Backbone bond lengths (Angstrom), bond angles and torsions (degrees), N, CA, C in turn:
res aa  C-N    CA-C-N  psi(-1)  N-CA   C-N-CA  omega(-1)  CA-C   N-CA-C  phi
1 X - - - 1.403 - - 1.554 109.05 -
2 X 1.349 116.19 131.73 1.428 120.65 -177.30 1.584 111.76 -73.18
3 X 1.359 114.51 135.12 1.444 119.61 178.62 1.537 108.44 -80.44
4 X 1.321 114.88 142.34 1.510 120.81 179.70 1.519 109.47 -129.44
5 X 1.351 113.47 138.93 1.443 116.44 178.17 1.500 112.51 -166.68
6 X 1.369 114.14 171.87 1.426 124.18 -179.87 1.504 108.58 -116.57
7 X 1.340 115.13 135.33 1.461 118.81 177.71 1.548 110.63 -120.15
8 X 1.326 113.66 151.43 1.486 122.32 176.26 1.485 107.64 -131.14
9 X 1.331 115.96 151.91 1.455 123.96 171.07 1.476 108.65 -119.13
10 X 1.351 116.81 126.47 1.443 120.74 179.82 1.522 110.69 -132.64
11 X 1.280 118.17 114.61 1.503 122.36 179.99 1.510 109.59 -155.12
12 X 1.280 115.45 168.23 1.449 121.99 175.49 1.477 112.50 90.81
13 X 1.333 118.26 -46.46 1.484 122.69 -178.18 1.497 106.77 -147.00
14 X 1.351 116.49 140.10 1.410 121.75 -179.03 1.565 113.96 -62.47
15 X 1.313 114.62 -21.20 1.501 120.96 178.26 1.518 110.19 -57.52
16 X 1.354 116.76 -34.65 1.461 120.72 -177.58 1.543 110.23 -69.00
17 X 1.300 115.79 -34.78 1.480 120.12 173.51 1.528 111.37 -62.10
18 X 1.297 116.15 -44.36 1.468 122.12 -178.43 1.529 108.50 -62.78
19 X 1.373 115.59 -40.95 1.433 121.33 179.29 1.542 109.36 -64.56
20 X 1.301 117.06 -42.10 1.466 121.26 -174.70 1.582 108.02 -66.90
21 X 1.337 115.74 -41.45 1.466 119.47 178.46 1.523 109.69 -59.62
22 X 1.300 116.36 -45.22 1.484 120.26 179.66 1.534 110.44 -61.28
23 X 1.353 116.88 -45.87 1.397 121.68 -177.98 1.553 110.18 -61.35
24 X 1.358 115.54 -46.85 1.435 120.74 178.97 1.567 113.02 -60.76
25 X 1.375 112.77 -34.66 1.457 117.52 -179.92 1.506 108.92 -66.33
26 X 1.329 117.96 -43.03 1.448 119.57 178.29 1.460 114.38 -68.43
27 X 1.311 116.36 -32.59 1.506 123.60 176.94 1.519 108.32 -64.08
28 X 1.305 118.65 -52.05 1.442 123.66 -177.87 1.505 112.88 -63.01
29 X 1.352 116.41 -32.05 1.464 119.84 -179.89 1.557 110.83 -61.01
30 X 1.327 115.47 -38.04 1.473 119.66 -177.59 1.535 114.71 -101.88
31 X 1.348 113.67 -18.68 1.478 118.86 -174.78 1.548 108.30 -133.79
32 X 1.251 119.51 61.84 1.509 120.74 -173.21 1.515 113.33 -62.28
33 X 1.317 119.00 -21.35 1.478 119.39 -179.38 1.534 114.30 -85.13
34 X 1.306 114.49 -8.11 1.525 117.43 176.42 1.526 111.98 -79.86
35 X 1.306 117.73 133.70 1.405 119.27 176.65 1.492 111.20 -83.39
36 X 1.360 117.73 156.01 1.458 121.67 -178.09 1.514 109.88 -133.88
37 X 1.347 115.24 141.61 1.468 119.79 176.97 1.503 106.84 -134.19
38 X 1.359 114.40 133.77 1.425 123.22 171.60 1.506 112.49 -106.55
39 X 1.343 116.86 124.98 1.463 122.53 171.36 1.542 104.98 -100.92
40 X 1.328 116.22 127.65 1.458 118.22 -177.20 1.484 111.01 -148.19
41 X 1.324 113.96 156.21 1.507 123.27 177.04 1.501 109.39 -90.92
42 X 1.362 120.92 -3.09 1.401 125.04 -177.43 1.476 111.25 -98.61
43 X 1.307 118.30 125.48 1.465 123.64 177.93 1.531 111.74 -79.39
44 X 1.314 114.55 150.08 1.453 118.36 170.88 1.538 114.36 82.18
45 X 1.318 117.78 9.36 1.479 119.38 -179.99 1.536 110.80 -75.81
46 X 1.335 114.86 130.46 1.432 120.12 176.45 1.487 113.01 -130.20
47 X 1.295 117.31 139.11 1.462 121.04 179.19 1.515 109.16 -161.61
48 X 1.315 116.30 136.89 1.471 121.80 -179.36 1.493 110.89 -72.61
49 X 1.337 116.36 -13.12 1.447 121.31 -178.46 1.547 116.24 -82.78
50 X 1.351 114.07 -5.77 1.471 119.67 176.42 1.471 110.58 -113.80
51 X 1.309 118.41 133.90 1.462 122.86 175.53 1.526 112.36 -73.73
52 X 1.337 114.71 -29.05 1.453 121.63 174.26 1.522 109.61 -153.46
53 X 1.321 111.91 148.60 1.491 118.94 178.47 1.534 105.77 -127.49
54 X 1.298 115.49 122.30 1.483 121.54 -174.48 1.554 109.55 -112.75
55 X 1.284 115.85 120.74 1.483 121.31 -177.11 1.536 109.36 -92.36
56 X 1.360 112.84 138.46 1.478 118.07 167.36 1.534 108.16 -135.43
57 X 1.313 119.45 145.11 1.432 121.70 -176.44 1.530 111.42 -66.71
58 X 1.323 117.79 148.58 1.500 122.26 -176.99 1.486 110.81 -77.67
59 X 1.359 117.59 70.09 1.413 121.40 -178.41 1.514 113.14 -103.19
60 X 1.350 118.21 -4.00 1.425 119.66 176.81 1.527 111.22 -148.33
61 X 1.281 116.63 171.00 1.476 121.45 -176.41 1.587 108.92 -65.66
62 X 1.354 118.10 142.74 1.455 119.61 179.31 1.498 116.22 -58.32
63 X 1.352 117.96 -25.66 1.482 119.54 175.77 1.498 111.90 -69.72
64 X 1.326 115.67 -29.59 1.458 119.40 173.52 1.529 111.64 -74.02
65 X 1.291 115.35 -41.53 1.481 119.27 177.03 1.519 110.66 -59.90
66 X 1.300 116.60 -33.21 1.469 122.17 -177.91 1.546 111.51 -53.07
67 X 1.314 114.01 -44.32 1.484 118.73 -178.91 1.520 110.50 -79.12
68 X 1.335 115.46 -37.82 1.476 119.90 177.44 1.537 108.59 -60.64
69 X 1.286 118.38 -38.91 1.416 122.72 -178.85 1.548 113.52 -70.63
70 X 1.350 113.02 -32.97 1.479 115.37 172.23 1.539 110.96 -60.19
71 X 1.309 114.49 -43.52 1.472 122.04 178.06 1.510 111.06 -62.70
72 X 1.312 117.46 -26.18 1.474 121.52 -178.90 1.530 113.65 -98.43
73 X 1.310 118.16 9.21 1.433 122.04 -177.30 1.523 111.03 -55.03
74 X 1.359 118.41 133.85 1.457 121.64 179.77 1.540 114.15 -80.67
75 X 1.391 116.18 1.00 1.436 119.04 -172.76 1.554 112.82 -109.37
76 X 1.302 114.53 156.95 1.513 119.52 174.34 1.484 107.48 -76.25
77 X 1.291 120.72 -40.84 1.416 127.04 176.97 1.535 109.28 -115.54
78 X 1.278 120.13 118.27 1.451 126.27 -171.55 1.522 113.08 -122.92
79 X 1.321 115.76 133.15 1.456 120.88 164.07 1.506 108.46 -109.32
80 X 1.312 117.40 118.40 1.472 120.61 171.86 1.525 106.57 -91.91
81 X 1.349 114.61 132.00 1.487 120.71 173.83 1.486 110.48 -124.69
82 X 1.342 117.88 140.00 1.446 119.39 167.42 1.506 110.43 -61.24
83 X 1.310 118.55 157.05 1.474 119.08 -175.28 1.498 111.96 -69.14
84 X 1.303 119.20 -30.79 1.497 121.10 -176.64 1.452 113.57 -83.36
85 X 1.365 115.41 59.26 1.444 122.47 -179.55 1.529 111.73 -130.73
86 X 1.313 114.18 165.21 1.464 119.32 -179.78 1.523 105.71 -148.82
87 X 1.370 113.90 130.26 1.497 119.65 -177.88 1.522 106.56 -105.21
88 X 1.295 114.95 131.32 1.462 120.53 -176.12 1.506 115.44 -118.00
89 X 1.374 119.01 10.23 1.409 121.41 -178.58 1.559 107.71 -163.31
90 X 1.315 115.35 178.32 1.485 120.22 174.65 1.481 110.50 -67.76
91 X 1.348 117.32 137.05 1.458 119.31 176.12 1.589 111.10 -126.03
92 X 1.323 114.64 16.63 1.486 117.51 -177.87 1.519 111.68 -54.68
93 X 1.345 117.37 -30.10 1.480 121.29 -171.74 1.506 111.22 -64.96
94 X 1.295 120.22 -26.02 1.468 120.36 -173.82 1.556 110.69 -67.74
95 X 1.328 116.77 -26.67 1.460 119.06 -178.19 1.557 111.82 -71.46
96 X 1.336 114.77 -20.33 1.512 118.07 177.30 1.496 111.37 -67.16
97 X 1.323 117.93 -22.51 1.461 120.68 178.62 1.540 110.63 -65.80
98 X 1.331 114.62 -26.45 1.455 118.19 -179.24 1.510 112.60 -76.90
99 X 1.270 117.09 -2.72 1.475 120.38 169.61 1.504 110.75 -70.93
100 X 1.336 113.43 -22.87 1.459 121.24 -175.07 1.523 113.35 -113.82
101 X 1.355 113.19 -41.08 1.451 118.93 -172.69 1.527 112.16 -109.82
102 X 1.345 118.56 163.49 1.416 123.40 179.20 1.508 112.96 -86.04
103 X 1.331 115.81 -39.83 1.451 121.39 -170.84 1.550 110.30 -154.34
104 X 1.293 114.50 146.04 1.494 119.63 -178.86 1.502 111.02 -134.70
105 X 1.357 113.73 145.15 1.454 121.44 -178.92 1.574 108.46 -135.84
106 X 1.301 114.85 179.51 1.421 122.44 165.70 1.537 107.82 -125.02
107 X 1.301 117.27 157.59 1.462 120.86 175.52 1.551 111.45 -83.30
108 X 1.293 113.91 162.68 1.457 120.27 170.50 1.512 110.32 -77.62
109 X 1.315 116.18 151.71 1.488 119.34 175.46 1.540 107.78 -68.05
110 X 1.334 114.27 142.01 1.490 119.30 175.96 1.520 107.56 -86.07
111 X 1.359 116.08 122.60 1.447 120.09 -174.90 1.522 110.18 -148.65
112 X 1.300 115.39 160.24 1.471 119.76 167.17 1.507 108.01 -84.82
113 X 1.340 117.97 105.89 1.393 120.35 -167.83 1.566 111.71 -82.90
114 X 1.276 115.08 127.68 1.496 121.11 -178.72 1.501 104.18 -160.73
115 X 1.362 119.00 -169.92 1.420 121.28 175.68 1.504 110.81 -65.53
116 X 1.296 118.67 -19.87 1.448 122.81 173.76 1.541 108.32 -131.68
117 X 1.360 117.44 83.33 1.454 120.69 -174.41 1.530 113.44 -55.80
118 X 1.345 115.44 140.62 1.462 123.64 178.65 1.508 109.40 -108.44
119 X 1.351 115.64 123.07 1.475 121.47 178.06 1.541 112.88 -61.50
120 X 1.321 114.80 133.37 1.454 122.60 176.88 1.485 110.49 -111.44
121 X 1.334 115.12 -54.01 1.470 123.81 178.81 1.528 111.15 -156.05
122 X 1.309 117.83 163.37 1.450 121.52 -177.72 1.534 110.37 -65.55
123 X 1.324 117.00 -35.24 1.469 118.48 -171.74 1.549 112.37 -123.43
124 X 1.339 112.51 127.17 1.449 122.43 165.08 1.489 108.27 -96.31
125 X 1.315 114.87 97.82 1.454 119.24 -174.76 1.521 114.93 -65.63
126 X 1.308 117.43 -11.08 1.410 123.29 -179.46 1.547 115.37 -90.68
127 X 1.360 115.56 -7.79 1.462 119.28 -173.08 1.517 112.21 -133.53
128 X 1.302 119.75 126.08 1.434 125.30 170.67 1.512 108.94 -83.54
129 X 1.345 117.28 137.33 1.458 122.43 176.26 1.523 108.73 -98.87
130 X 1.298 121.94 117.38 1.416 124.00 -168.10 1.500 115.14 -93.72
131 X 1.356 118.10 18.85 1.466 120.80 173.96 1.488 113.89 -80.05
132 X 1.332 115.24 -7.25 1.452 125.54 -177.95 1.554 107.53 -139.04
133 X 1.341 114.30 109.35 1.483 117.38 175.20 1.525 110.72 -132.05
134 X 1.312 117.88 116.69 1.451 123.77 -175.68 1.544 104.95 -106.89
135 X 1.341 119.55 125.22 1.442 119.87 -178.92 1.540 113.57 -153.48
136 X 1.320 113.76 157.13 1.416 119.83 177.62 1.566 109.97 -107.70
137 X 1.282 114.56 151.85 1.474 119.92 -174.20 1.546 107.43 -88.01
138 X 1.289 116.07 104.70 1.439 125.61 174.41 1.534 110.21 -151.76
139 X 1.337 118.43 159.35 1.450 121.28 -170.24 1.514 116.35 -52.43
140 X 1.348 117.07 -42.92 1.487 117.25 -175.78 1.538 110.73 -71.20
141 X 1.317 116.05 -28.65 1.486 120.17 179.87 1.486 108.14 -73.93
142 X 1.342 117.91 -41.12 1.399 121.37 178.39 1.511 111.63 -63.70
143 X 1.336 118.53 -38.20 1.441 120.89 175.43 1.511 112.91 -67.71
144 X 1.321 117.29 -35.27 1.487 123.80 175.61 1.508 106.50 -60.24
145 X 1.315 117.75 -54.81 1.465 123.17 -178.12 1.552 112.11 -58.95
146 X 1.333 114.95 -37.55 1.446 117.99 178.15 1.514 110.97 -67.04
147 X 1.298 117.99 -38.90 1.467 121.38 177.55 1.480 111.56 -63.81
148 X 1.324 116.98 -39.90 1.500 122.83 178.45 1.516 107.04 -67.13
149 X 1.321 118.70 -44.24 1.462 121.53 176.18 1.530 113.57 -61.15
150 X 1.328 115.28 -44.22 1.480 119.42 179.74 1.539 111.98 -57.56
151 X 1.306 114.79 -42.35 1.483 121.34 178.59 1.503 112.05 -69.21
152 X 1.328 115.71 -37.46 1.485 119.27 179.80 1.478 110.34 -69.29
153 X 1.320 119.18 -37.52 1.493 123.67 -179.88 1.526 112.85 -61.04
154 X 1.339 115.63 -20.67 1.481 118.49 179.88 1.567 111.47 -71.87
155 X 1.315 116.35 -21.18 1.475 119.59 -177.78 1.526 111.35 -80.99
156 X 1.346 116.43 125.47 1.463 120.14 174.66 1.511 113.27 -55.16
157 X 1.327 119.15 134.16 1.444 120.34 -179.28 1.495 115.66 -53.72
158 X 1.346 116.71 -38.39 1.460 121.47 -177.01 1.537 112.06 -74.56
159 X 1.330 117.30 -6.40 1.439 119.89 179.91 1.513 111.70 -108.21
160 X 1.296 117.72 -2.51 1.499 121.71 -177.58 1.510 112.07 -80.42
161 X 1.318 116.98 128.42 1.408 122.28 177.23 1.533 110.96 -159.59
162 X 1.372 115.13 142.56 1.466 116.82 178.90 1.544 109.98 -59.43
163 X 1.287 113.69 143.68 1.507 119.21 179.73 1.479 113.66 85.56
164 X 1.334 118.77 -10.74 1.476 122.00 177.82 1.536 108.91 -100.21
165 X 1.373 116.87 163.44 1.445 118.89 -179.16 1.580 111.06 -62.82
166 X 1.327 117.46 -17.01 1.478 120.66 -179.06 1.564 111.73 -83.23
167 X 1.300 118.80 -10.12 1.454 120.07 -177.69 1.549 111.35 -72.22
168 X 1.357 116.28 161.83 1.436 119.89 -176.92 1.535 111.01 -64.30
169 X 1.324 117.87 -33.63 1.444 121.12 -175.46 1.539 108.35 -71.84
170 X 1.306 116.84 -45.93 1.482 120.89 179.43 1.532 109.89 -65.23
171 X 1.275 116.19 -35.93 1.521 119.90 -179.82 1.503 107.76 -65.41
172 X 1.273 120.60 -48.41 1.447 121.74 177.35 1.526 114.29 -58.93
173 X 1.317 114.55 -49.18 1.501 117.91 179.59 1.524 112.57 -62.00
174 X 1.320 117.03 -31.52 1.430 120.11 174.59 1.504 112.42 -64.92
175 X 1.318 116.77 -42.33 1.453 123.68 -179.53 1.557 109.22 -63.88
176 X 1.296 115.05 -39.32 1.473 120.59 179.49 1.484 111.24 -64.51
177 X 1.369 116.26 -45.37 1.462 121.20 -174.42 1.553 112.17 -78.15
178 X 1.306 115.66 -40.78 1.479 119.03 -172.50 1.479 112.94 -93.91
179 X 1.274 120.12 -25.60 1.450 121.66 -175.80 1.571 114.40 -121.89
180 X 1.316 113.89 0.99 1.462 118.68 177.81 1.500 111.38 47.61
181 X 1.358 113.17 53.35 1.519 121.81 -169.76 1.533 111.59 -65.02
182 X 1.311 120.15 -28.11 1.419 120.16 -179.15 1.528 110.16 -67.00
183 X 1.315 116.43 -45.12 1.448 121.21 177.54 1.524 111.79 -70.40
184 X 1.297 116.26 -35.41 1.445 120.71 -179.43 1.489 112.22 -57.72
185 X 1.355 116.50 -40.57 1.451 120.79 -179.88 1.515 114.95 -107.05
186 X 1.374 113.69 16.47 1.466 121.72 176.45 1.545 109.35 51.67
187 X 1.310 115.58 52.01 1.491 119.91 -179.06 1.544 108.43 -91.22
188 X 1.268 115.07 122.79 1.471 123.00 173.29 1.542 109.85 -88.27
189 X 1.353 114.56 95.79 1.412 120.08 -170.43 1.539 112.09 -110.74
190 X 1.364 115.52 166.74 1.441 122.00 178.53 1.461 110.32 -153.45
191 X 1.348 116.26 167.51 1.459 121.92 178.28 1.534 111.85 -122.76
192 X 1.313 115.40 136.37 1.428 121.34 173.46 1.553 109.10 -101.76
193 X 1.300 118.98 156.26 1.508 120.46 -175.70 1.564 110.25 -68.93
194 X 1.306 111.87 127.49 1.543 115.64 179.93 1.500 109.59 -68.52
195 X 1.279 120.56 -27.19 1.463 121.07 -178.88 1.500 114.19 -73.48
196 X 1.355 115.17 -3.19 1.484 121.32 171.95 1.500 110.93 -113.14
197 X 1.321 118.35 -47.24 1.459 120.94 -168.60 1.546 114.47 -109.48
198 X 1.303 117.80 -1.34 1.463 116.16 178.70 1.532 107.54 -160.62
199 X 1.309 116.22 62.12 1.476 124.15 -171.17 1.540 111.06 -80.71
200 X 1.338 112.34 101.64 1.457 119.28 178.10 1.562 108.55 -81.06
201 X 1.383 115.30 158.07 1.475 118.18 -175.32 1.492 117.54 -56.97
202 X 1.356 117.69 -24.27 1.432 122.70 -176.19 1.540 113.77 -73.51
203 X 1.330 116.85 -11.46 1.475 117.31 177.26 1.545 111.44 -108.86
204 X 1.303 117.47 -4.42 1.450 119.95 -174.64 1.514 113.78 -59.46
205 X 1.318 119.54 -49.98 1.453 120.04 -177.68 1.548 111.12 -62.60
206 X 1.323 115.69 -39.50 1.462 118.95 177.66 1.519 111.17 -66.70
207 X 1.319 118.40 -36.46 1.411 120.84 178.29 1.528 111.86 -64.44
208 X 1.352 117.48 -33.70 1.473 123.49 176.03 1.482 109.19 -67.41
209 X 1.342 118.35 -45.27 1.432 122.46 -179.92 1.538 113.49 -64.19
210 X 1.341 116.32 -35.44 1.406 122.47 -178.45 1.526 113.16 -87.52
211 X 1.343 119.06 2.02 1.481 121.75 -179.63 1.461 112.55 71.86
212 X 1.370 117.77 24.02 1.499 124.04 -178.52 1.475 113.20 -100.35
213 X 1.319 119.52 -6.28 1.451 123.10 -173.72 1.535 113.97 -57.05
214 X 1.314 116.38 -41.96 1.436 120.78 178.90 1.497 116.57 -68.88
215 X 1.333 114.91 -15.57 1.443 124.87 -177.79 1.568 112.22 -80.54
216 X 1.307 114.00 -18.93 1.463 118.81 -177.20 1.505 112.94 -66.95
217 X 1.348 115.41 126.96 1.442 120.59 -179.50 1.537 112.90 -107.07
218 X 1.340 116.73 -27.71 1.440 121.04 177.68 1.509 108.33 -131.18
219 X 1.360 116.48 116.39 1.417 120.08 172.61 1.525 107.84 -93.70
220 X 1.357 116.70 151.24 1.446 121.33 -177.46 1.482 108.96 -139.71
221 X 1.332 117.81 102.93 1.449 124.91 179.87 1.511 108.20 -169.93
222 X 1.377 114.45 150.69 1.404 116.35 176.16 1.535 112.60 -70.86
223 X 1.283 120.43 156.57 1.435 128.73 179.38 1.548 115.74 72.96
224 X 1.318 115.59 13.31 1.454 116.36 176.15 1.524 108.88 -65.97
225 X 1.282 117.48 -24.97 1.496 120.38 179.35 1.533 111.64 -81.92
226 X 1.336 115.85 5.32 1.473 120.25 178.77 1.518 109.77 -118.12
227 X 1.289 115.14 37.17 1.489 122.70 173.81 1.536 114.32 66.29
228 X 1.315 116.96 17.58 1.453 118.86 178.20 1.558 109.41 -64.45
229 X 1.313 117.07 -41.44 1.467 120.56 -179.66 1.520 112.56 -59.83
230 X 1.345 114.92 -41.24 1.445 117.69 179.12 1.497 112.46 -65.57
231 X 1.362 115.94 -37.38 1.466 121.02 173.90 1.548 112.36 -60.80
232 X 1.317 114.90 -41.83 1.467 119.99 -179.00 1.542 110.95 -67.56
233 X 1.353 116.08 -39.76 1.434 118.94 176.33 1.463 112.42 -62.12
234 X 1.308 117.43 -42.67 1.518 123.35 176.55 1.501 108.22 -59.59
235 X 1.321 120.37 -46.75 1.421 126.06 -179.27 1.541 110.88 -60.02
236 X 1.342 114.49 -42.46 1.474 119.71 -177.96 1.576 110.15 -67.26
237 X 1.363 116.18 -38.47 1.466 120.92 178.48 1.514 109.25 -67.16
238 X 1.319 119.89 -43.43 1.449 124.18 -178.64 1.514 108.93 -63.16
239 X 1.332 116.62 -44.05 1.467 122.21 -179.54 1.480 110.93 -61.27
240 X 1.312 114.10 -45.69 1.571 119.36 177.35 1.510 111.59 -59.64
241 X 1.349 113.56 -41.96 1.485 119.44 179.42 1.499 111.30 -60.79
242 X 1.348 117.23 -47.19 1.430 120.65 -179.46 1.531 112.51 -65.49
243 X 1.370 118.90 -38.52 1.390 120.61 176.45 1.499 115.33 -63.71
244 X 1.357 113.13 -39.11 1.530 120.18 176.86 1.526 109.56 -64.34
245 X 1.351 115.18 -38.89 1.468 120.67 -178.77 1.529 111.13 -65.21
246 X 1.394 114.45 -44.20 1.455 119.49 177.77 1.511 111.41 -65.16
247 X 1.319 116.65 -38.02 1.459 120.37 179.01 1.525 112.07 -61.85
248 X 1.316 115.73 -39.41 1.503 121.02 -178.89 1.542 109.65 -69.25
249 X 1.356 114.96 -31.08 1.438 117.66 -179.31 1.556 110.81 -70.91
């Protein structure tokens, strides 16, 4: 029987550990049979929401460890999640896709990017969002991850930042576009809907307008562990109440 589990990488700042613990807590609430593993640069971390915690010394940037940790996953079928996530429903079904495919992603939200991003569409077909990576352990996938890791290791740690060409997401997308890495390693890949399994803040309001809010299973944003989600739920309920009231008038 294939082992299935979710892995997290937390390093650089203790806040990422706190986020990972919260995410694992929400995961276990709805998916108690899924195993969880935390890779972290912080010693002495304990939490009942992780089945195992693996320590590695803080010798490289967390975005580099992210890919290294995927390569070190203890599971046959693995879901990597960024720490700033929250799971609100069962997600067992996604692992069934790995009976057919090698690896699964979601796309980035399409937006007009600025200090206050403006939603354009749910899907930016040109960009993979790497906060969600679902994969099976097999030779071609390992080689794919190694190639991503090798490219990421070329980036100086002090130059790595989300949103820049040095980030893990930009690095992967560059490999896809410039080196056709999926075909190179014969990767059978697929995409799941981000508005269900990797809902970034820039699609939230649109999801509410479209009646899709309740379909979201994985939220992805910082501060979810600080009751932001509960505040958003309250806001959505109040907004719906006001709209119903106006409609009756």
